[in-house]
C-alpha positions in Angstrom: 5.6 34.8 -69.0 8.4 36.3 -66.8 5.9 38.9 -65.4 3.5 36.1 -64.6 6.1 34.1 -62.8 7.2 37.2 -60.9 3.7 37.9 -59.9 3.3 34.3 -58.6 6.5 34.6 -56.6 5.3 37.9 -55.2 2.0 36.4 -54.1 3.7 33.4 -52.5 6.2 35.7 -50.7 3.4 37.9 -49.4 1.3 34.9 -48.4 4.2 33.3 -46.5 5.0 36.6 -44.8 1.4 37.0 -43.7 1.3 33.5 -42.2 4.7 34.1 -40.5 3.3 37.2 -38.9 0.3 35.3 -37.7 2.5 32.6 -36.2 4.5 35.1 -34.1 1.3 36.9 -32.8 2.0 35.6 -29.3 5.4 37.4 -29.4 4.4 40.8 -30.9 0.7 41.0 -30.0 0.5 44.8 -29.6 2.6 46.0 -32.5 0.4 48.7 -34.1 2.3 48.7 -37.4 1.6 45.0 -37.8 -2.1 45.7 -37.0 -2.2 48.3 -39.7 -0.5 46.1 -42.2 -3.0 43.3 -41.6 -5.9 45.7 -42.0 -4.6 46.9 -45.3 -3.9 43.4 -46.5 -7.6 42.5 -46.1 -8.3 44.9 -49.0 -5.7 43.3 -51.3 -5.7 40.3 -53.6 -7.3 36.9 -52.8 -4.0 35.3 -51.8 -3.0 38.1 -49.5 -6.5 38.2 -48.0 -6.2 34.5 -47.0 -2.9 35.2 -45.3 -4.3 38.3 -43.6 -7.3 36.4 -42.3 -4.9 33.8 -40.8 -2.9 36.5 -39.2 -6.2 38.2 -38.0 -7.3 35.1 -36.2 -4.1 34.7 -34.3 -3.7 38.4 -33.4 -7.4 38.7 -32.3 -6.7 35.8 -29.9 -3.7 37.6 -28.4 -4.5 41.4 -28.6 -7.5 43.2 -27.1 -6.9 46.3 -29.1 -6.6 44.4 -32.4 -9.9 42.5 -31.7 -11.9 45.6 -30.9 -10.4 47.6 -33.8 -11.0 44.9 -36.4 -14.6 44.1 -35.4 -16.3 46.6 -37.7 -13.9 45.8 -40.6 -14.6 42.0 -40.3 -18.3 42.5 -39.9 -18.6 44.7 -43.0 -16.6 42.2 -45.0 -18.9 39.3 -43.9 -22.1 41.3 -44.6 -20.8 42.5 -48.0 -22.2 40.8 -51.0 -18.9 41.1 -52.8 -17.1 38.9 -50.4 -17.1 35.3 -51.6 -18.7 32.7 -49.3 -15.5 30.8 -48.7 -13.8 34.0 -47.6 -16.7 34.6 -45.2 -16.2 31.2 -43.7 -12.6 32.0 -43.1 -13.5 35.4 -41.5 -16.0 34.1 -39.1 -13.4 32.5 -36.7 -12.0 36.0 -36.1 -15.3 36.9 -34.4 -14.9 34.4 -31.7 -12.2 36.6 -30.0 -14.3 39.7 -29.9 -15.2 39.3 -26.2 -13.0 42.0 -24.7 -15.8 44.6 -24.9 -19.5 44.0 -24.0 -20.9 46.1 -26.9 -18.5 44.4 -29.4 -19.6 41.0 -28.1 -23.3 41.9 -28.4 -22.7 43.2 -32.0 -20.9 40.0 -33.0 -23.7 37.8 -31.6 -26.4 39.8 -33.4 -24.4 39.5 -36.7 -23.9 35.8 -36.4 -27.5 35.1 -35.4 -28.6 37.0 -38.5 -26.3 35.1 -40.8 -27.4 31.6 -39.7 -30.8 31.5 -41.5 -29.3 33.2 -44.6 -26.4 30.8 -45.0 -27.6 27.2 -44.2 -24.6 25.5 -45.7 -22.9 22.9 -43.5 -19.5 24.7 -43.2 -21.1 28.1 -42.6 -23.4 26.8 -39.8 -20.4 25.0 -38.1 -18.2 28.1 -38.2 -20.9 30.3 -36.7 -21.9 27.9 -34.0 -18.3 27.4 -32.9 -17.7 31.2 -32.8 -20.9 31.9 -30.9 -20.2 29.1 -28.4 -16.7 30.4 -27.8 -18.0 33.9 -27.1 -20.6 32.5 -24.7 -18.4 30.2 -22.5 -15.5 32.7 -22.4 -17.6 35.7 -21.3 -20.4 33.6 -19.5 -22.9 35.9 -21.3 -26.0 34.8 -23.2 -25.4 31.2 -22.2 -29.2 30.5 -21.9 -29.8 31.8 -25.4 -26.8 29.9 -26.7 -27.9 26.6 -25.1 -31.4 27.0 -26.7 -29.8 27.7 -30.1 -27.6 24.7 -29.9 -30.4 22.4 -28.8 -32.3 23.5 -31.9 -29.5 22.6 -34.2 -29.0 19.2 -32.5 -32.1 18.2 -34.5 -30.2 18.9 -37.8 -29.9 15.6 -39.6 -26.4 16.4 -40.9 -23.9 14.5 -38.7 -21.0 17.1 -38.9 -23.4 19.8 -37.6 -24.5 17.5 -34.8 -20.9 16.7 -33.9 -20.0 20.4 -33.8 -23.1 21.3 -31.7 -22.5 18.6 -29.1 -18.9 19.6 -28.8 -20.0 23.2 -28.2 -22.6 22.1 -25.7 -20.0 20.3 -23.7 -17.7 23.4 -23.6 -20.7 25.6 -22.5 -21.5 23.1 -19.8 -17.9 23.2 -18.4 -18.0 27.0 -17.8 -21.7 27.7 -17.2 -23.7 24.6 -16.2 -25.5 26.7 -13.5 -26.8 29.1 -16.2 -28.5 26.5 -18.3 -32.2 27.4 -18.8 -35.0 25.4 -17.3 -36.1 22.6 -19.5 -32.8 22.4 -21.4 -31.7 19.2 -19.6 -35.1 17.6 -20.5 -34.5 18.4 -24.2 -31.0 17.0 -24.1 -32.2 13.8 -22.6 -34.8 13.4 -25.3 -32.3 13.9 -28.0 -29.7 11.6 -26.5 -31.0 8.4 -28.0 -32.2 10.1 -31.2 -29.0 11.9 -32.3 -26.1 10.2 -34.2 -23.7 10.5 -31.3 -25.3 9.3 -28.0 -21.9 8.9 -26.4 -21.2 12.7 -26.9 -24.6 13.5 -25.4 -23.8 11.5 -22.3 -20.4 13.3 -22.1 -22.4 16.5 -21.7 -24.5 15.0 -19.0 -21.4 13.8 -17.2 -20.1 17.4 -17.4 -23.3 18.8 -16.0 -23.2 16.5 -13.0 -20.1 18.4 -11.8 -22.4 21.3 -11.0 -24.5 21.0 -7.7 -27.3 23.2 -9.2 -27.7 20.9 -12.2 -27.5 17.8 -10.0 -30.4 19.2 -7.9 -32.4 19.8 -11.0 -31.7 16.3 -12.4 -32.7 14.5 -9.1 -35.9 16.5 -8.5 -37.2 17.1 -12.0 -35.6 14.6 -14.4 -35.2 11.5 -12.2 -37.3 9.0 -14.2 -36.1 10.2 -17.6 -32.4 9.9 -16.6 -33.0 6.4 -15.4 -34.7 5.5 -18.7 -31.9 6.9 -20.7 -29.3 5.1 -18.6 -31.1 1.8 -19.0 -31.3 2.2 -22.8 -27.6 3.1 -23.0 -26.5 -0.1 -21.2 -28.0 -2.0 -24.1 -25.7 -0.4 -26.6 -22.0 -1.0 -25.6 -19.6 -0.9 -22.7 -18.3 2.6 -23.5 -21.8 4.2 -23.4 -22.9 2.1 -20.5 -19.9 3.3 -18.5 -20.9 6.9 -19.0 -24.4 6.1 -18.0 -23.2 4.6 -14.7 -20.9 7.6 -14.2 -23.9 9.9 -14.3 -25.8 7.9 -11.7 -22.8 7.5 -9.5 -22.2 11.3 -9.5 -25.8 12.0 -8.7 -25.7 9.5 -5.7 -22.4 11.1 -4.5 -24.1 14.6 -4.7 -26.9 13.3 -2.5 -24.3 12.1 0.1 -22.4 15.4 0.0 -25.6 17.4 0.6 -26.7 14.9 3.3 -29.9 13.9 1.5 -31.2 10.4 0.7 -30.3 9.2 -2.7 -33.1 8.0 -5.0 -33.7 4.3 -4.4 -34.1 3.6 -8.1 -30.5 4.9 -8.7 -28.9 2.9 -5.9 -30.8 -0.3 -6.8 -29.8 0.1 -10.5 -26.1 0.6 -9.6 -26.1 -2.4 -7.2 -27.7 -4.6 -9.9 -25.5 -3.7 -12.9 -22.1 -2.4 -11.7 -20.6 -5.6 -10.4 -22.0 -7.6 -13.3 -20.5 -5.2 -15.9 -17.1 -5.3 -14.1 -17.1 -9.1 -14.0 -18.1 -9.5 -17.7 -15.6 -6.8 -18.8 -12.8 -8.6 -16.8 -13.5 -12.1 -18.2 -14.1 -11.0 -21.8 -11.1 -8.7 -21.8 -12.9 -5.6 -22.9 -10.9 -2.4 -23.5 -9.2 -1.1 -20.4 -10.8 2.3 -20.7 -14.3 0.8 -20.3 -13.3 -1.3 -17.3 -11.5 1.7 -15.7 -14.8 3.7 -15.9 -16.7 0.9 -14.1 -14.0 0.6 -11.4 -14.0 4.4 -10.8 -17.7 4.3 -10.2 -17.3 1.5 -7.7 -14.5 3.3 -5.9 -16.5 6.5 -5.7 -19.5 4.6 -4.3 -17.2 2.8 -1.8 -16.2 6.1 -0.3 -19.7 7.1 0.5 -21.2 3.7 1.5 -19.3 1.4 3.9 -21.4 -1.7 3.2 -21.1 -1.3 -0.5 -17.3 -0.8 -0.2 -16.8 -4.0 1.7 -19.0 -6.0 -0.7 -17.3 -4.4 -3.7 -13.8 -5.1 -2.2 -14.8 -8.7 -1.5 -15.9 -9.1 -5.1 -12.7 -7.7 -6.5 -10.6 -10.0 -4.2 -12.5 -13.0 -5.5 -11.8 -12.0 -9.1 -8.1 -11.7 -8.3 -8.1 -15.1 -6.6 -9.7 -16.8 -9.6 -7.3 -18.1 -12.2 -9.3 -17.7 -15.4 -6.6 -16.7 -17.8 -7.0 -12.9 -17.2 -4.7 -10.6 -19.1 -2.0 -9.0 -16.9 -3.2 -5.5 -17.8 -6.7 -6.2 -16.6 -5.4 -7.9 -13.5 -3.1 -5.0 -12.6 -6.0 -2.6 -13.0 -8.2 -4.7 -10.7 -5.4 -4.7 -8.1 -5.1 -0.9 -8.3 -8.8 -0.6 -7.8 -8.7 -3.0 -4.8 -6.0 -0.8 -3.2 -8.1 2.3 -3.8 -11.2 0.7 -2.3 -9.3 -0.6 0.7 -7.8 2.8 1.4 -11.3 4.2 2.0 -12.2 1.6 4.6 -13.0 3.1 8.0 -11.1 0.5 10.0 -10.6 0.1 13.7 -6.9 0.7 14.7 -5.6 -1.3 17.7 -2.7 0.1 19.5 -2.0 -2.7 22.0 0.5 -4.4 19.7 0.5 -7.6 21.6 -2.5 -8.5 19.4 -1.9 -10.0 16.0 -3.7 -9.1 12.7 -6.0 -12.2 13.1 -7.4 -10.9 16.4 -8.3 -7.4 15.1 -11.7 -6.1 14.2 -10.6 -5.4 10.6 -12.6 -4.8 7.4 -9.7 -6.4 5.5 -10.3 -9.8 7.1 -12.6 -10.9 4.2 -10.2 -9.9 1.4 -6.9 -10.8 3.1 -7.1 -14.6 2.6 -7.7 -14.1 -1.1 -4.7 -11.8 -1.4 -2.5 -14.3 0.4 -3.7 -17.2 -1.7 -2.9 -15.2 -4.9 0.6 -14.4 -3.5 1.2 -18.0 -2.7 0.3 -18.9 -6.3 3.1 -16.7 -7.5 5.6 -18.3 -5.1 5.0 -21.7 -6.9 6.0 -20.1 -10.2 9.6 -19.9 -9.1 10.0 -16.5 -10.8 7.9 -13.7 -12.1 8.0 -11.7 -15.3 7.7 -8.0 -15.4 3.8 -7.9 -15.4 3.6 -10.5 -12.6 6.1 -8.4 -10.5 3.9 -5.4 -10.8 0.9 -7.4 -9.6 2.9 -8.9 -6.8 4.0 -5.4 -5.6 0.4 -4.2 -5.6 -0.9 -7.1 -3.7 1.9 -6.8 -1.1 1.1 -3.1 -0.7 -2.6 -3.9 0.0 -1.6 -6.6 2.4 0.8 -4.3 4.3 -1.8 -1.6 4.3 -4.3 -4.0 5.9 -1.7 -4.6 8.7 -1.3 -0.9 9.6 -1.1 -0.7 13.4 -0.6 -4.4 14.1 2.0 -7.2 14.0 2.4 -9.5 11.0 1.3 -13.0 11.6 3.6 -16.0 11.1 1.7 -17.1 7.9 2.0 -13.6 6.4 5.7 -13.4 7.2 6.3 -16.8 5.6 4.5 -15.7 2.4 6.6 -12.5 2.2 9.7 -14.5 2.8 9.0 -16.8 -0.1 8.0 -13.9 -2.3 11.4 -12.2 -1.6 13.3 -15.3 -2.4 11.7 -15.5 -5.9 11.7 -11.7 -6.7 14.4 -9.5 -8.3 16.1 -6.7 -6.4 13.9 -3.9 -7.7 10.7 -5.8 -6.7 12.2 -6.4 -3.2 13.0 -2.7 -2.8 9.5 -1.7 -3.8 8.1 -4.1 -1.2 10.5 -2.6 1.4 9.3 0.9 0.4 5.7 -0.1 1.0 6.7 -1.7 4.3 8.2 1.6 5.4 5.2 3.5 4.3 2.8 1.3 6.3 4.9 0.8 9.5 6.2 -2.8 9.0 9.7 -1.8 9.8 11.1 -5.2 10.6 10.3 -6.5 7.1 11.7 -3.2 5.6 15.0 -3.5 7.7 15.4 -7.1 6.6 15.1 -6.2 2.9 17.2 -3.0 3.1 20.0 -4.7 4.8 20.0 -7.5 2.2 19.9 -5.1 -0.7 22.7 -3.0 0.6 25.1 -5.9 -0.1 24.0 -6.3 -3.7 24.4 -2.7 -5.1 27.5 -1.5 -6.9 27.1 2.2 -6.5 28.4 3.8 -3.3 25.6 6.3 -3.0 22.9 3.6 -3.3 24.8 1.5 -0.7 24.7 4.4 1.7 21.1 5.1 1.0 20.0 1.5 1.7 22.2 1.5 4.9 20.5 4.7 6.1 17.0 3.2 5.4 18.0 0.0 7.3 19.1 2.1 10.2 15.8 4.0 10.3 13.9 0.8 10.2 16.0 -0.8 12.9 15.4 2.3 15.1 11.6 1.9 14.7 11.9 -1.9 15.4 13.4 -1.1 18.8 10.7 1.5 19.6 7.8 -0.8 18.5 9.0 -4.2 19.7 11.1 -3.2 22.6 14.0 -5.5 21.6 16.9 -5.3 19.3 16.6 -6.0 15.6 19.0 -9.0 15.8 16.9 -10.7 18.4 13.9 -10.2 16.1 15.8 -11.7 13.3 16.7 -14.8 15.3 13.0 -15.3 16.2 11.8 -14.8 12.5 9.1 -15.5 11.4 7.3 -15.3 14.8 7.5 -11.6 15.8 5.2 -11.7 18.8 7.9 -12.3 21.5 6.1 -12.1 24.8 8.6 -14.1 26.8 11.8 -12.1 25.9 12.5 -9.2 28.4 12.1 -5.8 26.7 14.3 -2.8 27.0 13.3 0.0 29.3 11.7 3.1 27.7 14.8 5.1 28.3 17.0 2.5 26.6 14.7 2.2 23.6 14.7 6.0 23.1 18.5 6.2 23.5 19.1 3.4 21.0 16.7 4.8 18.5 18.2 8.3 18.7 21.7 6.9 18.1 20.4 5.0 15.0 18.6 8.0 13.7 21.7 10.1 14.1 23.7 7.6 12.2 21.0 7.5 9.5 21.1 11.3 9.2 24.8 11.2 8.7 24.6 8.4 6.1 21.9 10.3 4.1 24.3 13.2 4.0 26.9 10.9 2.4 24.2 9.8 -0.1 23.4 13.4 -1.3 24.8 15.1 -4.3 24.3 18.5 -6.0 21.9 16.8 -8.5 20.0 15.0 -5.7 20.6 16.8 -2.4 18.2 14.5 -0.4 16.9 17.6 1.4 13.4 16.3 2.3 14.7 12.9 3.4 17.3 14.5 5.6 14.8 16.9 7.1 12.3 14.2 7.9 15.0 12.0 9.6 16.4 15.0 11.6 12.9 16.1 12.8 12.1 12.6 13.9 15.4 12.4 15.8 14.6 15.8 17.5 11.2 14.6 18.4 12.6 11.5 20.0 15.2 13.6 21.9 12.4 15.6 23.5 10.7 12.5 24.6 14.0 11.2 26.0 14.4 14.5 27.9 10.9 14.0 29.4 11.7 10.5 30.6 14.9 11.8 32.2 12.9 14.6 33.9 10.6 12.0 35.4 13.5 9.9 36.7 15.2 12.9 38.3 11.9 13.9 40.0 12.0 10.5 41.8 15.7 10.6 42.8 16.5 14.3 43.1 14.0 16.3 45.2 13.7 20.1 44.8 16.3 22.3 46.4 15.7 24.1 49.7 15.4 27.5 48.1 12.8 26.4 45.6 9.9 27.5 47.7 11.5 31.0 48.2 12.2 31.2 44.5 8.6 30.4 43.7 7.3 33.1 46.0 9.7 35.7 44.6 8.8 34.8 41.0 5.1 34.4 41.8 5.2 31.1 40.0 3.9 28.3 42.3 5.3 25.5 40.1 8.9 26.7 40.6 8.8 25.0 44.1 9.2 21.7 42.3 12.7 22.6 41.2 14.5 21.9 38.0 11.8 19.6 36.6 9.6 22.6 35.9 12.3 24.5 34.0 13.2 21.3 32.1 9.6 20.7 31.0 9.2 24.3 29.9 12.5 23.9 27.9 11.0 20.8 26.2 7.9 22.9 25.2 10.2 25.3 23.4 12.0 22.5 21.6 8.7 21.0 20.6 7.5 24.4 19.3 10.7 24.7 17.2 10.1 21.2 15.9 6.5 22.1 15.0 7.7 25.3 13.2 10.3 23.1 11.3 7.5 20.8 10.1 5.5 23.9 9.0 8.6 25.3 7.1 9.1 21.9 5.5 5.5 21.9 4.4 5.8 25.3 2.7 8.9 24.2 0.8 7.4 20.9 -0.5 5.7 22.3 -3.6 6.1 19.0 -5.5 4.9 16.7 -2.7 1.8 14.5 -3.1 -1.3 15.2 -1.0 -0.6 12.3 1.3 2.8 13.7 2.2 1.4 17.1 2.9 -1.3 15.5 5.2 1.6 13.7 6.9 3.5 16.9 7.6 0.3 18.6 8.9 -0.3 15.6 11.2 3.3 15.6 12.5 2.9 19.3 13.2 -0.3 18.5 15.1 1.5 15.7 17.1 4.1 18.2 18.3 1.3 20.5 19.4 -0.5 17.7 21.2 2.6 16.9 23.3 3.1 20.7 23.9 -0.4 20.8 25.3 0.2 17.8 27.6 3.4 19.3 29.0 1.8 22.8 29.4 -1.1 21.3 31.4 1.5 20.1 33.9 4.2 22.7 33.9 2.2 26.0 33.6 -0.5 27.4 35.8 -2.3 28.9 32.8 -2.7 27.0 29.6 -3.1 28.4 26.1 -5.4 26.7 23.6 -3.0 25.6 20.9 -5.0 22.8 19.3 -7.6 24.7 17.4 -6.7 23.5 13.9 -7.2 19.7 13.7 -6.0 18.5 10.3 -8.3 16.5 8.0 -7.0 13.2 6.6 -8.0 11.0 3.7 -5.2 8.5 3.5 -4.7 5.4 5.7 -1.3 6.3 7.2 -2.4 9.9 8.0 -5.7 8.7 9.5 -3.7 6.4 11.6 -1.4 9.2 12.9 -4.3 11.4 13.6 -6.0 8.6 15.6 -2.8 8.3 17.7 -2.9 12.1 18.4 -6.6 11.9 19.4 -6.0 9.0 21.7 -3.2 10.9 23.4 -5.5 13.8 24.0 -8.1 11.5 25.6 -5.4 10.3 28.0 -4.6 13.9 28.8 -8.2 14.5 29.9 -7.8 11.9 32.7 -6.0 14.5 34.8 -8.2 16.4 37.2 -8.6 20.1 36.6 -6.6 21.9 39.2 -6.6 25.5 40.0 -3.4 27.6 39.7 -3.0 27.7 43.4 -3.3 24.0 44.0 -1.5 22.8 40.9 1.5 20.5 41.4 3.9 18.3 39.5 3.8 14.8 41.0 4.7 11.2 39.9 1.1 10.8 38.8 1.5 13.7 36.3 4.9 12.4 35.0 3.6 8.9 34.7 0.8 10.2 32.4 3.5 11.7 30.2 5.4 8.4 30.2 2.2 6.6 29.2 1.7 9.0 26.3 5.3 8.6 25.2 5.0 4.8 25.3 1.8 5.0 23.3 3.4 7.4 20.7 6.6 5.4 20.1 4.7 2.0 19.9 2.5 3.4 17.1 4.5 2.6 13.9 6.2 5.6 12.2 5.0 5.7 8.6 7.4 7.3 6.1 5.6 9.6 3.6 5.5 8.8 -0.1 7.6 11.9 -1.0 10.4 10.3 0.9 10.7 7.7 -1.8 8.9 9.0 -4.9 8.9 12.4 -6.7 6.1 12.3 -9.2 6.5 16.0 -10.1 9.7 17.9 -10.1 9.5 21.7 -10.5 12.5 24.1 -10.1 13.1 27.8 -10.7 16.4 28.9 -12.1 17.4 32.6 -11.7 20.0 34.8 -13.2 20.8 38.2 -11.6 22.2 41.2 -13.5 24.7 42.7 -12.7 27.2 40.1 -11.7 30.8 40.7 -10.5 33.6 39.9 -13.0 35.3 37.7 -10.4 33.3 35.4 -8.2 33.4 36.5 -4.6 34.2 40.2 -5.3 31.6 42.9 -4.7 29.9 45.0 -7.3 31.0 48.7 -7.1 28.5 51.5 -7.2 29.4 55.1 -7.0 28.1 57.2 -4.1 24.7 58.9 -4.8 23.9 56.4 -7.4 21.1 53.8 -7.7 21.5 50.1 -8.6 19.2 48.4 -11.0 18.9 44.6 -10.4 17.4 42.7 -13.3 16.1 39.2 -12.6 15.6 36.7 -15.4 14.4 33.2 -14.7 13.1 30.0 -16.2 10.8 27.3 -14.7 11.9 23.8 -15.3 9.7 20.7 -15.2 10.8 17.1 -15.0 8.8 13.9 -15.1 6.0 12.4 -17.2 3.3 14.7 -15.9 4.9 18.1 -15.1 2.0 19.5 -13.0 0.3 16.4 -11.7 -0.5 18.0 -8.3 -0.1 21.7 -8.7 1.3 24.2 -11.2 3.0 27.6 -10.9 0.6 30.5 -11.5 3.0 33.3 -10.6 6.4 33.9 -8.9 7.0 36.2 -6.0 10.5 37.9 -6.0 11.7 39.4 -2.8 14.8 41.6 -2.8 16.3 42.5 0.5 19.3 44.7 1.1 21.2 45.2 4.3 24.4 47.1 5.1 27.3 45.1 6.4 30.0 46.4 8.9 33.4 46.9 7.4 35.2 46.3 10.8 34.1 44.3 13.8 34.0 47.4 16.0 31.9 49.4 13.6 28.5 50.5 14.7 25.8 50.2 12.0 23.8 53.3 11.8 21.4 52.1 9.2 20.6 48.6 10.4 17.1 48.3 8.9 16.7 45.9 6.0 15.3 47.4 2.8 12.8 44.9 1.3 11.2 45.1 -2.1 8.6 42.5 -3.4 7.4 41.9 -6.9 5.0 39.3 -8.2 5.6 38.3 -11.9 3.6 35.9 -14.0 5.7 33.6 -16.1 5.1 33.5 -19.9 5.8 30.1 -21.4 7.8 29.2 -18.3 10.0 32.4 -18.6 9.9 35.3 -16.2 11.6 38.6 -15.7 11.6 41.4 -13.1 13.4 44.6 -12.3 14.3 46.3 -9.0 15.7 49.8 -8.3 17.8 50.0 -5.1 18.7 53.3 -3.6 21.8 52.6 -1.5 22.4 56.1 -0.1 22.8 55.2 3.6 26.5 55.3 4.0 28.5 56.2 7.1 29.4 59.9 7.5 32.1 61.8 9.3 33.5 65.3 9.1 35.5 64.6 6.0 32.5 63.2 4.1 31.3 59.8 3.1 33.2 56.7 4.4 31.4 54.3 2.0 29.6 51.1 2.9 29.1 47.5 1.9 25.7 46.0 1.3 24.4 42.5 1.0 21.6 42.1 -1.5 19.6 38.9 -1.2 17.0 37.6 -3.8 14.5 35.1 -2.5 12.0 33.3 -4.7 8.6 31.9 -3.8 6.0 30.4 -6.1 2.2 30.8 -6.1 0.1 27.9 -7.3 -3.2 27.9 -9.1 -5.1 28.1 -5.8 -3.2 31.2 -4.6 -1.1 29.3 -2.0 2.5 30.6 -1.5 5.3 28.0 -1.4 8.9 28.9 -0.3 10.7 26.8 -2.8 13.7 29.0 -3.5 16.2 29.6 -5.0 18.1 32.2 -3.0 20.8 34.3 -4.5 23.2 36.8 -2.8 25.1 39.8 -4.2 27.6 42.0 -2.4 27.6 45.7 -3.3 30.3 48.1 -2.3 30.0 51.9 -2.2 33.5 53.4 -2.1 34.2 56.5 0.0 34.4 59.9 -1.7 38.2 60.2 -1.5 38.8 56.7 -3.0 39.7 56.8 -6.7 37.8 53.7 -7.9 37.8 53.0 -11.6 34.3 52.0 -12.2 34.0 52.9 -15.9 34.7 49.3 -16.9 32.0 48.0 -14.7 29.0 47.1 -16.9 26.8 46.9 -13.8 27.0 50.7 -13.1 24.0 52.8 -14.0 23.4 56.4 -12.9 20.2 58.3 -12.6 
C-alpha cells in the first residue's frame, strides 16, 4: 500500500513538474537540457506523457529548434499503432508550430492530410483542421488547398466540426484573402444559408471584404448571389442582417475608393433597408450591438456620398427630436452617430464673420433646428441626470461643430445660457471644452471664468484661469473688442456699431493675455502632470502672434520712417536691391527666421506627441503649414529669389483641421494677387505690406481651435529607464581608471495607463542613443577631443521590459610631458520609440551621467566603486 501511495505521489510530482516547465516556456525557450528532458518524458508512463505533451506544445510555440527537433518524434508517435487515440489527439496541437522550416511544414501537412480519412472521429478532425489552418495562415503557404479542404468539411453535419471549420476559415481569410482559389467564394455563399452557423459564415465574408482583390471578385463574379444571400439574411434577425448590410457597405466603399460605379442593386438595397432597420431597432430597443452595426454602415456611406449623408443626418436628427420613450443608451448612441455623420459634411466655411450662422450656406441647417429643440426640452426639465447630461454634452458639441467659422446667433446663445444654468459643473466644463475645440471662445471664456470661482483645488483654479485667459485673447482677435464689452452685450454678439480695436491693439492685448496664460499654466503643472503639451501649444501660439505683431510694426514704420540716405549705396555694395528700402527688409527677413523656428517647434512637438489622437496630429501638421504659408508670403516680398517651401500640403479629415487648412489655402490665394516682378524691378511698397496686413487680419479672425490632446489623454505611454553604474552620491561623477572601458547597462520598463493602452499606436521597439562628450575642467581649457561619440541600439521590448548594453572607450584624455592629465565626460542617454508602422517618436526620457578619468599621478581609490570594469 505504501509503495502504491509513493508511486502516486511520484506521478503527481512529475506531472506537476512537467506542467510547470511548460508554463515557463516563454522564459526558458532555448534550454537544451529541458528539451532533452521533455523528449525523454514522451517515452515514459502515461501520466508523464500527458505532462510532456503539455510542455511540448508550449515549447514548440516558443522555440524554433525544439519544434524542428521534435517533428520526427511527434510524427512517429502519431503514426504508431501503439499510441492511444486520446494521446494522438493531444499530440496533434504540437504540429501546428512546425512552421519554422519549409520541409518540416510540408511533412506535417502530408501527415495530417493522411490522418484525416483514417480517423473520422469528431475530436480528431477538429484537432487536425485547427493545426493545418494554423500552419497555413502563419506561413501563408498552401492556403488554396487549405481553403478547399475546409470548404469540404463545412458540409459535415456535425455542428462542432462546422464551428471549428468556420473559425479556421475566418483566420485564413484574415491573413491570405488574396490567395483564396477561384470559386471558393461561390461555394461559401452557397453554404451560408445551409450550415448551422450562418452568422459565422457572414463573418468570413466581412473579413474577405477587407481585401481589394476579393472585393473585385465579389462585384464582378458573385454580385447576384451576394445580393440573394443578404436578402435572405435580413429575414432572420438583426444580428445577421447587420452583417449582411456591412458586406454591401464595404463593397460600395471599395467601388468609391477605386473610382468605379457601385452596382445599382447594392445602393438601392441599402437605401431601402438601412434607415428602416435603424428606426425599428431604435424604437423597439434592440441590442446596442445590432444598432451600432447599422449606424456604422450609415456613417461609412455618408463619407462617400454627400446626398446620402445629409439625408441620413436629417433622419437621425428627427429620431432625436421625437420623444418616444427611447432608452438613454440608444439615444446616446444615436447622438454619437449624428456627430460622426456631421463631421464628414463638406461644408462651406465663411470667413467674413459679420455673417451669422443663419445666413451661411451650411449643410447643418436642416438638422440644427432639431438639435436646438431637443436641447430646449432638457431646459424645461430643470435638471438632468447622468445619462441626460451625456446626451446634452453630445448635442452641444454637434451644435458647436456646426457653427465652426461663424458667430452664434442670439437664439443659440440663449439656449446655451439656459443649459448652463441647469447643468452641473462637470457638464459645463465639457461644454466649454467643446467650445474651445470648435472656436466659440466667448462661450468658453464665460464658462471658464465662472467655474474658476467654484473649485477648491488651487491647481484647478489656475488651470481654469489660464483657459479663460486664452479664450479672452481669442475673443479680442475675432471680435475686435474686449471680452467685458461682449459680456455686456450678451446674448447678441454681432456688434457692428461698437468701434473696434486696431489690428496692432488686438495683437498686443492677445499677446499679453497669452503670456499670462503661459505663466498660469506653469503654476498648474506638477511632476505628475507637467502640462508640457498645453504649455507648448500656448507658447507657440504666442510666438506666432508676436511675429504677426512685428509685421504690423514694420508696415507702420515703412509709412513714417523712410529708408536712410545710405540704403541705396548699401544695396549696391551687397548686391541686394531690396536693401534700398532700409530696415523694413531686414526686419521682414528676421520674421522669416522666427517663423521657421516656430515651424520647427511644431514639428518637434509633433514627434514628441506619441500618445496624441489623429486629430491633434493633423492640427500640428496644419499649424506647421500655416507658419510655412506666412514664410512664403514674406519671402515673396523681402527676397529677390523665392524658394518653394510649400510642397507638402497636409491631408485633413476632421472639421477643425479642415477649417485651418482652408484658411491657409485662402491666404495663399490672396498672395497670388501680387504681380510677378523680376529681381531687378522688385520693391517693397505699401501695397505689398497692405497685402500682409490683409492676410494677418484674415488669419486672426479665423477662430483658433484648441486640439483634443490639449484636454484629453486617451492613451498614456511612458518609458522608465535605469542606468548602471550609478554614483553613490547624487551629483558626483563615476570614476573610471585611465586606459579602461566603461560598460553602461540600460534597463527599462514601458508603462501604460488608461482603459485602452494602445488605442492609437503601440511601441514596437525602442531606440537607445548613448552620446558621450568630454567636458572642460577649467574655463580656459582647450578641448582637444571635442567630437561627440554616439552609439545607437534598437531593442525590442519583451512583455514591456527592455534591456541594452553599451561599451564606451573613454581614452581621449589631455596629455602633457608628464603623462595623462585626466578628463571628465558627460554621458547622455536619449530614448525614442518606434511604433507599429516604423515611425520614430522622440518621447524621452533623457538621462545624464558624469564620468571622470583621474590623471596618472592621482591616487584614486576606485576599488570600492562597483561601476568599474576593466578589459
